N, C-alpha and C positions, 0 to 999 in steps of 0.2 A: 635846305629844306623845313618846308611847313609842318610843324604837329598837326597830325590830324585826327578829331573828335569821331572815335566808331558810333556809326549808329547802322551795324547790320542786323536785315532783322530774316530772324530763322523758315526755313520752310520744314518744316515738321510734318508730316503725312499725320492725316485729320481722318478717325470716320465717326459718322452720325448718319443718323437717320430723319429726314424732313420732308414735309411739302412743299414739292417741287417741281415744275412743269414734267407733268405727265397725264396723259389721257387715262389713268387710271381711279379706279375710286377704293377706297381704301375705307376699312367698315369702321376706323378708327376714327375717322375723318367723313360723315356721311354729304356728299354733294361737294365734294373737296377733290377736284384733280391733287393726290399723292404720289408720293414715289419711294423705294428705297433707293436712298441716293448715296455713294459711298465718294468719300473724297478721297483720293487716293493716293495724290500729291497737291502740291499746291497749283498745280496748272493744271491736270482735267479730272474731271466725275464721270463716275460712270452710273448711265439714268437706268432702270428698271422698274418694270411694274411690283409693285407692293400684293401679293402673296403669295398662298402656302403652298401654290408650285413651282413659281416661282424660288422660292426659298429651298425647295426640298430638293431642285436638278440643280443646284450649281453649288460648287466644293472650290471651293479660296483654303488658297493655298499660299502663305507669308513667310519674309525673313531679311536678314540684312547682311545686304552686299555696296563693296566701292563707295561708300560711306555715305549708302540710303538704305532706302527699303526697297523688296522686289515684290509684286506681287503677280497672282496667278489664279487665274480662275477658268473653273473647265466645267462643262454644261454639255458630258456627257454619261448616260445612265448605261450602266455597264463597264466602266470603266474603275469605279470606286473602289473597287476589291487592292487594286495598284496604286493606291496614293503614297502606303508609305516608300512605295519603291520607287515611287513619281520625288517624291520629296525628298529624296537621297540624292537621286539623279541632277536631281535640277540645285542640290545645294552646293554638290562633288562639284559641277560643270561651275557654277560661281565661283567657286574657292577657287579652280586652274585659272579661271581666265584673269579674275582681279589680281594672281602670280602673277601674274606675265603683264598687266598693264596699268597697275596702278604705280604712282606718286606716291603713295603715300606708305606703302612696305619696302623698308631702305634695300631688301634685297629681291625685290619682282624681278622679273624681267629685264620691263623699262625702265627702273630705277640703275638697275648696271650696267647700262647704255647709257644714259644721264650723266653716271658718275666716272665714265670710262674718259681716258682723256685722250684715245686709239681714233687718227683718223684714217683707219687700216682697217676692212671689211670684218665684220661680225655677224656669226648665223643666229638666225631668230628663226623662233619658232615660226609654224603656218598661220596662226591667228595673228598674229604680230603682224606679221608680212603682210596679212589681207586686208588688215583695219591700216598701216600706213600706205601702203598702198590706192584705197580706198579714200585716204584722206588727201596723197599730192594727186590723185587726178582732181576733186571737187577744187584744192588750191588752185590747181590751172585754172577750172571752168570761172571758179569767182573771182578771177584779176590778184591772187593771196587775199583777200577777207579772210578766207578761212585757213590758218596755217598751225600747224601743232609744231611748230616749231621758239612759239611764243610763252613756252613753258618759264624762263627766266624774265621774264616781264611780267608775266601768273605773279610768278613768288614774289616781286618787287613790289607788286602791290598790295600782297599782299591778302593774297584768294589762292595760295598753293598751300600744299602741306605745312609749311614752315612758317609758324608765329614771329608775323615780321612785329616792327615797331608802328604804331600807325602815326604814318606821315607820308607826303605828297613828294615824291622823288622826284629831284630838279630835272627840266631838260637833259644837261650834260648829259648825268646818266644814266636818263633812257636813250639818250644818244647813241652812247657805249654798250648796253643791252642789246640795239638794234644790228649789231656787229654780228653776232651769233643767232643773228634771225635768220629768215627764207626759204620758203619749202624749195629754195633751188641749191641747198647747200645741203642735203641728204640723198641720199642715193639708195636706189635697189637693187637687186642681182637676184633678177628671177630663176636663174641657173642652179642658185645653189641656196637661194632664199637668207640672203644675207643683207647689211644694211652698211652704210658707210658718213660719216659726217667729215664734211670740211673743215668744220673747226670741230675744235676742244670741248669750247665751252656750249655747246649747241646742247640745249634741254628740251626733251620732247614732251609734249603733255596732251593725252587722249582725252581729256574729259569731256569734248565735245563732240565726241566720233564715239568707244569705248562703250557705256552702256548703252546705246544704242545697235551693235552688235549682239553684244549679250544676249539682248532679248531677242534678234533673230537666231540665236544658239539656242535659246532654250525651246521657240517655235519649232525648227528645226528639229531638237529630242520629243517635244510631244507626239510630231505627227511620225516619224520615223520609228522611233522608239516603240511608244503607247499606240501609235494610229490612233490618239484625238485629233479631231478636225475642228469640233466648235471650243475657242478658245479666246482666254484675253491675257496678252502678259504685256508685266508693265515694273520698270524697275525709273526708279528717281524719276517720273515724268514719260519715258520714253516707251510707247506702246506699240504690241501690234495685235491686232482682233482676227480671227477668222471662224466664221463659223457662224451664227445664232445663238442671240441668250436666252438664258431661259422664258425669255416673252416668243420664243421662233423668232424671231426678229434680227436684221445686223445690229448687232453692238453700239451702241450710243453714248459716245461720249462729248461731256461739256469744256468747250474752253472755258475758261475760269477770265473774270475780267481781273485788269490789271493794276491791283486795290492793292496795298501791300498789308492794311490791315484788315482786309474785307475779303470773305470769300463767296462768290456768286458767280453763278453761268453766264457769259458773255453770248455764247453760241451752241448747239447742241447738233455734232456731226453722225452718219453713221459710216460703220468703219467695214469692211468684210474681205478678207487677205491683204488688208493694207497695214503700215506702220505710219507713224504719227510720233512727232516730237513737238516740244515746245519751247521757245529762246524768252526770256522776258529776264529786264535787271531789273525788275521793281521789289525784289526780296532778300536780292543778295546786293551788297553796295555800301560805301560809304557817302557819309554826308558832311560837308565842312562849308561856313560860311552861304550856306544855302545852296550849295554846286553839289549834284549827286552825283559818285562816281559807282557804275558801274562794276561789275565782276567784269562783263564782257570787256573784253581788250582788243583795240585797232589793231591788229599786227603791221599796217601802214604808217600806222604813227607810237604805236608803242603806247599807248595811252586808250584808258575809258573811251566806249563810243558816246558823243557828244549828238546825240538829235532827239526826234519827237518817235521814234518807234519804240515803241516797247513793250509788245506781243509779237513775236511770231510764230504760227503753228505752220509744219509742211506736212505732205501726203508724198507717202511713196513706198513701193513695193517692199522693201527693206528699210526699218526705222536707222540703222546707220547710216544708212545715205538720208534719210530725213533729219535725223540727227546732226550732223556735218550740215546740212545745207538750211538749219535753222538757226543755228550758230553765225552761218556767210551771208544769210538774210541781215538779220540783224546787224552785223556791222557794217552795212550796203548802205540799211539806212531804207527808205518809204519807196522813194521813187526810183533809184540806183536797184533795190532791190527787188521792187517789182516788175520795173522794167525785166532785168536777169529772167525773172522766174518765168514770165511769159513768155520771154525766145524759148526758153526751155520747158514747159508745158509744163510747169510743176503745178502742183494743184500748191498756193498758199495763203493764209488768210495774216491778214497785220492789223494791232490796232497800233493807231497812231494817239497820241497826243494834243488835245487841240487849248485852247485856250482855256473854251467853257467846257470839259469834258472829252470826252474820246469820239473819234470817228473810224470804222471801219474798211480795208480796203482786202480784196482779193481777188485773185487771176482767174483766167476764165478757166480753168478746167477744175478750181476751186469749189464751183457752184455745183454740183450734183449731190457731192456729199451733203450739203448742210439738211440736217432733217424738215421735212417735209411739215410739223404743224410746231414748229420750232419757233416760229416767228412768223 
């Protein structure tokens, strides 16, 4: 094995106010287009006008979950007396989901499955069943590009819950690990909501889909329990938006330029009743001898992806599905990924690294979401 020098960039959420990309005039910068711009993750920006009415009509709730942060923006007059209850309900929901799907909690439901050497049926919760069922479906549709059984490989490369030595695994060890992966080696029984592993060492990792599911569950909570229909929910970059923002427009989200030390907008899109997820390997990676090792592992090779597609954004009614497809298409690469997206009618946006910069690719169904005054 080769010793590996760690050079991993962090993805720390940041809040800032800056003049950027809007039609509104700010009293602080007469004649200059300005905005309050909230950078809620390393991937997305929420864009709105900077005025007292907008600030007074939106409430932001935030906290920590799933090893990252969450943000919920509510733009609905008359619901703000319920904010304490809403916040408690969101936190309780997220605590429950984390206790089911985290690989970082040794006593989570998922961890207990991973630790079990049983190849018999194991009963699981409805939430875990729903996520695994969707993961299997997308794995099959993507030809195995999305595969939740690669947890052992994620850990091997040092991107899992246990801190590993900074080494590049040799091919022999990778091939051995691949014996314990493959979506066809796990099975679900819908009648009694259970799962079975073909091999004792199969290790499930839901990091490419669980946050999207949590976003969907929060959206469901806001609508069904509190009758809120103008909101934006974000967890670690996965988003779902419904209704209008404080400017009485569809929520506008900025897709970040794929530069690890720079935070700037590549494109602005408008979302209403839509989920959004972005996958990119430019902030969480290793470098050794000039070689970039992304945290995104190709399940077919057991190695980090190695192509010029640096950012994938997917839109879907369900954030969970957008989340999983963003990873799958990132694995497939620009040509195969775009071909599959178009065949399925998925709205997707790719940023591809070129010799002298970056180029954009988008599916036919994505174009309708681009904010009309953005470029």
